[in-house]
C-alpha positions as CSV (number, residue, x, y, z in Angstrom):
1,X,-3.0,-11.7,5.6
2,X,-1.7,-13.1,2.3
3,X,0.8,-10.3,1.9
4,X,3.1,-8.7,4.0
5,X,3.3,-5.1,5.3
6,X,6.6,-4.7,2.1
7,X,3.3,-5.4,-0.1
8,X,1.2,-3.8,1.4
9,X,3.9,-0.5,0.6
10,X,4.9,-1.6,-3.3
11,X,0.5,-1.5,-3.7
12,X,0.2,1.4,-2.0
13,X,2.5,3.0,-3.5
14,X,0.5,2.5,-7.2
15,X,-1.3,5.2,-6.0
16,X,0.6,8.8,-6.4
17,X,0.5,11.5,-3.9
18,X,1.2,15.1,-3.2
19,X,4.4,15.8,-0.4
20,X,3.8,18.0,2.6
21,X,5.4,19.0,5.5
22,X,3.5,19.7,8.9
23,X,4.9,21.9,10.8
24,X,4.3,22.8,14.6
25,X,5.1,24.0,18.1
26,X,6.1,23.0,21.3
27,X,4.5,24.4,24.3
28,X,7.8,26.0,24.8
29,X,7.7,27.6,22.1
30,X,10.6,24.8,19.9
31,X,9.2,24.2,16.1
32,X,8.7,20.9,14.7
33,X,8.3,19.6,10.8
34,X,7.4,16.1,9.1
35,X,7.3,15.2,5.7
36,X,4.3,13.6,5.6
37,X,1.8,12.3,2.1
38,X,-1.0,10.9,4.3
39,X,-2.5,13.7,4.3
40,X,-6.5,14.2,2.7
41,X,-9.0,16.8,2.4
42,X,-12.6,15.3,4.8
43,X,-15.0,18.2,4.0
44,X,-15.7,21.9,2.5
45,X,-18.3,23.0,5.2
46,X,-16.8,23.3,7.6
47,X,-12.9,22.9,5.9
48,X,-12.0,19.6,7.2
49,X,-8.6,18.2,6.2
50,X,-6.2,15.6,8.1
51,X,-3.4,13.3,8.2
52,X,-2.1,11.0,10.1
53,X,1.4,10.6,11.4
54,X,3.6,7.4,13.1
55,X,3.2,6.7,16.9
56,X,7.1,5.9,17.3
57,X,8.1,9.1,15.3
58,X,10.1,11.4,17.7
59,X,8.0,14.5,17.1
60,X,5.2,12.6,17.4
61,X,4.1,14.1,21.2
62,X,5.1,17.4,19.9
63,X,2.1,16.9,17.2
64,X,-0.7,15.0,19.7
65,X,0.1,18.4,22.7
66,X,-0.3,21.3,20.3
67,X,-3.3,23.4,19.0
68,X,-2.2,24.0,16.4
69,X,-0.4,23.0,12.9
70,X,0.3,23.9,9.1
71,X,0.7,21.8,6.6
72,X,2.9,23.0,4.1
73,X,2.4,21.5,0.3
74,X,5.9,20.9,-1.4
75,X,6.5,22.3,-4.6
76,X,8.1,20.3,-7.4
77,X,11.7,21.9,-6.5
78,X,11.2,21.0,-2.9
79,X,12.6,17.6,-2.7
80,X,15.3,18.5,-0.5
81,X,13.1,20.1,2.2
82,X,10.8,17.5,1.9
83,X,13.7,14.9,2.8
84,X,15.8,17.4,4.9
85,X,11.9,17.0,7.7
86,X,11.9,13.2,6.8
87,X,15.5,12.9,8.4
88,X,15.3,12.7,12.0
89,X,17.0,15.2,14.0
90,X,17.1,18.2,15.8
91,X,18.1,20.9,12.7
92,X,15.1,20.8,10.8
93,X,15.0,23.6,9.7
94,X,18.3,24.5,9.1
95,X,18.7,26.3,5.9
96,X,15.1,26.4,5.1
97,X,12.8,30.2,5.3
98,X,9.8,29.9,7.1
99,X,7.5,32.8,8.3
100,X,5.2,32.6,11.6
101,X,1.6,31.5,10.5
102,X,-0.8,31.8,12.6
103,X,-0.2,31.3,16.5
104,X,3.2,31.5,15.8
105,X,3.6,27.9,13.8
106,X,6.3,27.7,11.1
107,X,5.0,28.8,7.2
108,X,7.6,27.6,5.1
109,X,8.6,29.6,2.3
110,X,8.3,28.4,-1.8
111,X,5.6,26.2,-0.9
112,X,3.1,25.6,-3.8
113,X,-0.1,25.8,-1.3
114,X,-0.3,25.8,2.7
115,X,-3.3,25.6,4.9
116,X,-3.1,26.3,8.9
117,X,-5.4,24.9,11.1
118,X,-6.4,24.5,14.5
119,X,-6.3,20.7,15.7
120,X,-9.4,19.6,15.9
121,X,-9.8,15.7,17.1
122,X,-7.0,12.8,17.1
123,X,-7.3,9.0,16.2
124,X,-5.5,6.4,16.6
125,X,-5.4,4.0,13.5
126,X,-2.9,0.3,14.3
127,X,0.4,2.4,14.4
128,X,-0.4,5.9,13.5
129,X,-2.8,8.8,14.8
130,X,-5.2,10.3,12.9
131,X,-5.1,13.9,13.5
132,X,-8.4,16.5,11.8
133,X,-7.5,20.3,11.5
134,X,-10.2,23.2,10.9
135,X,-8.9,25.2,8.0
136,X,-8.7,28.7,9.0
137,X,-6.2,30.6,6.1
138,X,-4.9,29.1,3.1
139,X,-2.6,30.3,0.1
140,X,-2.3,29.3,-3.6
141,X,1.4,30.0,-4.7
142,X,1.7,29.9,-8.7
143,X,4.3,26.6,-8.6
144,X,3.4,23.0,-9.7
145,X,3.4,20.8,-6.7
146,X,6.0,17.7,-6.0
147,X,4.2,14.5,-6.1
148,X,5.3,11.1,-4.2
149,X,4.5,7.7,-5.8
150,X,5.9,3.9,-6.1
151,X,8.8,5.0,-3.5
152,X,10.0,7.8,-5.7
153,X,9.2,12.0,-6.4
154,X,7.8,13.1,-9.0
155,X,7.0,15.8,-11.0
156,X,3.1,16.3,-12.1
157,X,1.0,17.6,-15.1
158,X,-2.8,17.7,-17.2
159,X,-2.2,14.6,-18.4
160,X,-4.8,16.7,-21.6
161,X,-1.7,19.1,-22.2
162,X,-5.0,21.3,-23.3
163,X,-5.5,19.6,-26.5
164,X,-6.1,15.8,-25.7
165,X,-8.0,14.5,-28.9
166,X,-9.1,10.5,-29.0
167,X,-9.0,10.1,-32.9
168,X,-6.9,12.4,-35.0
169,X,-10.2,12.8,-37.4
170,X,-10.5,16.4,-37.9
171,X,-8.1,17.3,-34.9
172,X,-4.5,18.8,-35.4
173,X,-1.9,17.6,-33.7
174,X,-0.6,18.6,-30.5
175,X,1.9,21.5,-30.3
176,X,5.7,19.9,-30.2
177,X,6.4,22.0,-27.2
178,X,3.6,20.2,-25.6
179,X,4.9,17.0,-26.8
180,X,8.2,17.6,-25.4
181,X,6.5,18.2,-21.9
182,X,4.6,15.1,-21.6
183,X,7.2,13.4,-22.8
184,X,10.1,14.7,-20.5
185,X,7.9,14.3,-17.3
186,X,8.1,10.4,-18.6
187,X,11.7,9.5,-18.8
188,X,12.3,8.7,-15.3
189,X,9.8,5.8,-15.0
190,X,11.0,5.3,-19.5
191,X,14.8,4.5,-17.7
192,X,13.3,3.2,-15.1
193,X,11.7,0.4,-17.5
194,X,14.8,-0.1,-20.0
195,X,17.0,-0.7,-17.0
196,X,18.4,2.3,-16.2
197,X,20.4,3.0,-19.6
198,X,21.5,6.0,-21.4
199,X,18.0,8.2,-22.3
200,X,17.4,10.3,-24.7
201,X,14.3,12.3,-26.5
202,X,15.5,13.7,-29.8
203,X,12.6,16.3,-31.8
204,X,13.1,17.2,-35.2
205,X,14.7,20.7,-35.8
206,X,15.8,23.2,-37.8
207,X,19.0,20.5,-38.5
208,X,17.8,17.7,-38.8
209,X,17.1,15.0,-35.8
210,X,18.1,16.9,-32.5
211,X,18.8,15.5,-29.2
212,X,16.8,18.1,-26.4
213,X,17.1,16.3,-23.1
214,X,18.8,12.7,-21.9
215,X,17.4,11.5,-18.9
216,X,20.5,10.2,-16.2
217,X,21.2,6.8,-15.4
218,X,23.4,4.7,-13.1
219,X,24.5,2.9,-16.5
220,X,25.7,6.2,-18.4
221,X,27.2,5.6,-22.1
222,X,30.1,7.8,-21.8
223,X,30.8,11.8,-19.8
224,X,29.8,13.4,-23.6
225,X,26.0,13.6,-23.3
226,X,24.8,16.9,-24.3
227,X,21.7,18.9,-25.3
228,X,20.8,20.4,-28.7
229,X,23.5,17.9,-30.8
230,X,21.6,16.9,-33.8
231,X,22.4,13.5,-35.4
232,X,23.3,11.4,-38.2
233,X,20.2,10.9,-40.1
234,X,22.1,8.1,-41.2
235,X,24.5,6.3,-38.9
236,X,22.6,6.6,-35.6
237,X,19.7,5.1,-34.4
238,X,17.4,8.4,-33.8
239,X,18.1,9.8,-36.7
240,X,17.1,6.3,-38.9
241,X,14.0,6.1,-36.8
242,X,13.3,9.8,-38.2
243,X,13.5,8.8,-41.6
244,X,11.8,5.7,-41.6
245,X,8.9,6.8,-39.5
246,X,8.5,11.0,-40.2
247,X,7.2,11.7,-43.4
248,X,9.3,11.9,-46.1
249,X,8.8,14.7,-47.8
250,X,10.2,16.4,-44.4
251,X,13.1,14.2,-44.1
252,X,13.6,13.2,-48.1
253,X,16.3,16.5,-49.1
254,X,18.0,15.9,-45.3
255,X,18.4,12.5,-46.1
256,X,19.9,12.6,-49.6
257,X,22.1,15.9,-48.7
258,X,23.8,13.7,-46.0
259,X,24.5,11.1,-48.1
260,X,25.9,12.9,-51.0
261,X,28.2,14.2,-48.4
262,X,29.5,10.9,-47.6
263,X,29.8,9.9,-50.9
264,X,32.2,12.7,-51.6
265,X,34.2,11.6,-49.0
266,X,34.3,8.2,-50.1
267,X,31.2,6.5,-47.3
268,X,28.9,5.5,-50.2
269,X,26.0,3.6,-48.7
270,X,24.9,1.2,-51.6
271,X,21.7,1.1,-50.3
272,X,22.5,0.5,-46.8
273,X,20.4,3.2,-45.6
274,X,17.3,1.2,-47.3
275,X,18.1,-1.8,-45.7
276,X,17.6,0.0,-42.2
277,X,14.5,1.6,-43.2
278,X,13.1,-1.3,-43.8
279,X,14.5,-3.2,-41.0
280,X,13.0,-0.3,-38.8
281,X,9.5,-0.2,-40.2
282,X,9.2,-3.9,-39.9
283,X,9.9,-4.0,-36.3
284,X,8.6,-0.3,-35.7
285,X,12.0,1.3,-34.2
286,X,15.2,1.5,-35.6
287,X,19.0,0.5,-34.5
288,X,22.4,0.8,-35.0
289,X,25.0,-1.7,-33.6
290,X,28.5,-0.3,-33.2
291,X,31.1,-1.9,-35.3
292,X,34.4,0.6,-34.0
293,X,34.8,3.0,-30.8
294,X,32.0,5.9,-31.6
295,X,33.9,9.5,-31.9
296,X,31.8,11.1,-29.4
297,X,31.8,8.3,-26.5
298,X,34.8,6.3,-27.5
299,X,33.6,2.4,-26.8
300,X,31.4,1.1,-29.3
301,X,27.7,1.2,-29.0
302,X,24.6,-0.3,-29.7
303,X,21.9,2.2,-30.3
304,X,17.8,2.2,-30.8
305,X,15.2,4.5,-31.1
306,X,11.1,4.4,-31.1
307,X,8.9,6.5,-33.0
308,X,6.2,8.8,-31.0
309,X,3.5,9.9,-33.0
310,X,0.5,12.6,-32.4
311,X,-3.0,12.6,-32.7
312,X,-2.4,13.0,-36.9
313,X,-0.5,10.5,-37.1
314,X,2.8,11.9,-37.6
315,X,6.0,11.7,-35.6
316,X,6.9,14.3,-33.2
317,X,9.4,12.4,-31.3
318,X,11.8,10.0,-30.6
319,X,13.2,7.5,-27.7
320,X,16.5,6.4,-27.6
321,X,18.8,4.1,-26.1
322,X,22.5,3.8,-26.4
323,X,25.1,1.6,-24.4
324,X,28.1,0.0,-24.5
325,X,27.7,-3.0,-26.8
326,X,28.9,-5.2,-24.0
327,X,26.0,-4.1,-22.1
328,X,23.1,-4.0,-24.9
329,X,22.6,-6.1,-27.1
330,X,21.9,-5.8,-30.7
331,X,18.5,-8.2,-31.0
332,X,15.2,-6.8,-31.9
333,X,13.4,-8.5,-29.8
334,X,15.4,-7.8,-26.4
335,X,14.4,-6.4,-23.5
336,X,15.5,-3.6,-24.0
337,X,14.0,-2.1,-27.2
338,X,10.8,-4.2,-26.6
339,X,10.1,-1.9,-23.3
340,X,11.1,1.0,-25.5
341,X,8.7,1.0,-27.7
342,X,6.1,-0.2,-25.5
343,X,6.9,3.0,-23.5
344,X,6.7,4.9,-27.2
345,X,3.4,3.2,-28.2
346,X,2.0,5.0,-24.7
347,X,3.4,7.9,-24.8
348,X,1.6,8.0,-28.4
349,X,-1.8,6.9,-27.1
350,X,-1.5,10.0,-24.3
351,X,-0.8,12.2,-27.4
352,X,-4.5,10.6,-29.1
353,X,-2.1,8.3,-31.4
354,X,-4.5,5.4,-32.5
355,X,-2.2,3.0,-35.1
356,X,-4.1,1.6,-37.5
357,X,-5.2,-1.7,-38.2
């Protein structure tokens, strides 16, 4: 083989799965449970499913000898449950609400779904045993499922969001709220792609560019991150992105008001905004370079903001990152703005946007 187990694990991580906790009882009535993503359907008629378990697992003898098991499919708010059953120990059920299913096997409350099964076969598969179960009872809750891929938990959402279009011709834009939902689900991955720097999601609100969500990172720019903050159209990277890429009919009056206010306070623009907008359009991404400590963050920061477009070509979102200037170079073609722009373009494509030219 030209690969090792670590490389194989990385490749398998490219296939996201759901997350389950499989439960059973031993002959003395003691409950056991283990987190597994090796669950799959086998047959609809008869109704068969499978999952596999390492033979070195401390709970393997219980599952090997048990006649029944329950596959509990984790909901997206049950990460703590999945983590608890993924660890070794005798107190896995501590604090986890359960109820008895068929044969008394524990069913975990709050799961997205569960399948109660009779074990009908077990087959060796390398260092694992594959268990086949015949499904006898099922339940489905109105809850979204937890996912796992690339070594971390993820959330699931409909790819088309009920309104995906392949081209903007004659098609209405996706509702902004649906676009925000899709972008929110992608934020953790984008945060990783830009090097775990502070990442914000902004929309055009009643009072201008508004941050609606921050994605936590290992390099937070400051503890002063709040959702619902309206940022400057002329001074912030986020604002400049909207000024550069949004329909001028929606932004022109707001830009004029802010420039007038700044002039009255002794800070005339002198054409700087026009230059910044031209630069943003040339590079496809907006930028602000700090020269003095930010009033909000109390440190000098640099920031970039990339536009996200819908199927009709309208800007609907901005992906923005802000970071201490010593940790984020202002170069237009640096790795952070490059990755941020690529992420914004991927989101635009998912929203049905087709770049012109």
